[in-house]
N, C-alpha and C positions, 0 to 999 in steps of 0.2 A: 359390835362396836359401832358407834355413830361415825358417820363420814367426817364430822368435825374433828373427832379424836384422831382419826387416821391422818388428816391433814396436819394436825398439831404435832403428832409423832414424826411425820415426815420433815416438818420444819425443824424440830429438835435435832434430828439426824443431820440436816443441812448445816446447822450451827456447829455440831460436833465436827463435821468435816472441815468447816472454816477454821476451827481451832487447830485441828491437825495440820491443815495447810499452812497456817501462820507459823506454827511451831517448826515445821519442816523448812519453810521458806527462809526463816531467820535463824535456823539452827539454834533454836531457843534453849537456853539454860536459865536457871533461876537468876543468875547474875545478869544475863542479857535482858531478861524480863524486867528486872528492876532498874535498868539503865536506858533501855530503848523505849521511847514513847509510843511509836506506832504499833509494834506488836503487843505491848502492854494494853493499849487502848483497844486493839482488835480483840484480844482474848477476853478482856473484861466486858466488852460490849456483847460478845457472844454468850458469855456466862449470864449476863443480865437478860438477854433475850430468851435463853433456855429457861431461866427462872420464871420469866413472864409467861412463857408457854406452858410450863408445868402448872401454873396457877389456873389456867383455863381448861385443862383436861377435865373430863367429866368425873364426878365422884365414883361412878361405876368402874371406870378404868383404874382409878387410884386404889379402890378397895380390892379389885381383882388382882392387881399387881403391886403388892406392898413391898416388893423387893427393891424398889426405887424409893428413896426418901423424898417423895414429891414435895412435902412441906419444907424440908431443908433447902431444896432447890429454889423454892419461892423466897425463902429467907435470904439466900445468897443474892438473889436479884435485888432485894431491898438494901442489902449491904453495898452492892455495886452501884446502885442508883443514888443512895442517899449519903454514903460515907466514902465517896471515891478517894478523896484526899487522904483518908486514913485507912484505905483498903490494905488488908494484909496480903502482901505479895507472895509470901510462902503458902498461904491458903489458896490463892489464885493458882499458883504453880501446881500445887498438889491436886487441885480440882482439875486443871487442864491435863495433867499427865496421868493421873490415876483414875479419877472418877469419870471423866468424859468418855474415854474409850469403853468403859463398862456400861455407861449409860447408852451409848450408841448401840452396843450389842443387845442390850435389853430391849430398847425400842424396836430394833429390827426383828427381834424375836416376837414381840407383841404383834407387830404388823403381819408377821408370817402366820401366826396361829389364830388370830382373831378374825372371824368373818365380819364384813362390814354390812350393817343394816341397810336395806334398800329403801 
């Protein structure tokens, strides 16, 4: 794995941690996410950043690890960036509570098993 991919995966993990922190800090529920501006914006921005980072991972990593829907992550980024006013909060909630923890575990696994090219 290229060092750049390692850095990207580490950044994705950092944003998953920020989502978890925000969720815990605000005791988030779907209702709170829909009514509280600060945590909604924080979670949406992290999802946007994760999608942006997924787009710059090398094709080698994406091909070797198809268990993560890398393209869908990039698509979520586009939705968050360009349709924020119409952003589906249920989708954001589902992403934050179901998909993000799985993504974190998967990225940690990749970092654990993949040697970094010198």
